[in-house]
N, C-alpha and C positions, 0 to 999 in steps of 0.2 A: 476429411481429411487430417492423418493424424502429427502433430507436433514431436518431435524428438525429446527426450527430458534434457538433452545438453542446451535445448532452444530454450525450452521451457526454463532452466536455470539464468539464461542471460536476459530473458524476458522479466525475470525477478529482480536479478539484478539492477536492471534499468527501473524497473518500481521503487525499490530501497533506494538508490542514486535518486530520482525524485522525488522522493517525500525528504532526503535528507537537503534536497537543496530548497525546498519550501518551509522545511524545519523552523520555531516550532508549531506553525501550523497544521491544520490536518486538511485533509484534499477527501471531496468526494470518490467515490467510485468512477461515475462518468467523468470526472476530470479528469483523474490517472488515466482512463482509458483513452482521452481524447488526447493528451500529452506523449504517451505511448505509440499511438498509432494503431489499437487493439479493439477488438470487439469487446463492448463491457461484460457480456457472461462468463468471458477467456478471463478477463483482469480480476472478477470477481473470483474466480477458482483461485487464481495464482495467490490471491490478495489472502483467501480463509487457509490456502498452505502455509501462507508466511505466517499466520496467525497462529497458526497450530505448533510452529517451531519457535513462536515468542520472540517473534523479530519486530511484529507491530501491535498496534492494539486498534481494536475496533471502536468506535465512540457511535452510540445510537442515541445520543441525546444532543439536542440543543445548546446554545447559549443561557436560555431562559431554565435548564433543566427538564424541557418536555420530551418525552420520545418520538422519535422520525418514526414515520408507521413503515415506509419502505425505502430509506436511505440510511446509508452508513457512511463515516467519513473513518480517515484512516490517518496515523501517523505512527513514527517510528517511535521503538522503547527507548530509555533513557539509558541502557546500556549497550541498544545499538548505533543509538546517536554519538555515544562516547567513543567507541570503535572507529565509527567513521571520522569522526572530528580527531581523535588521534592519531589515524594514517592520511590527513591532509597536510 
């Protein structure tokens, strides 16, 4: 089944709103997918699109600086966070 671009944009907006609500923390892909109630692979695809638009940042290391082997955390860029904050 194909999802329209308009629906993808709305889901992307939900992702950004969720990341803003937990900011400055970051969230794993699986946690975002659970909160948005969507498939992890679909959410990962949208997250990578948002990353290419410089709206979010991918974090591939844990607190000790060790690389994750299969996971990624995500958070808003500072510019996007400020834009959301100014709109509140």
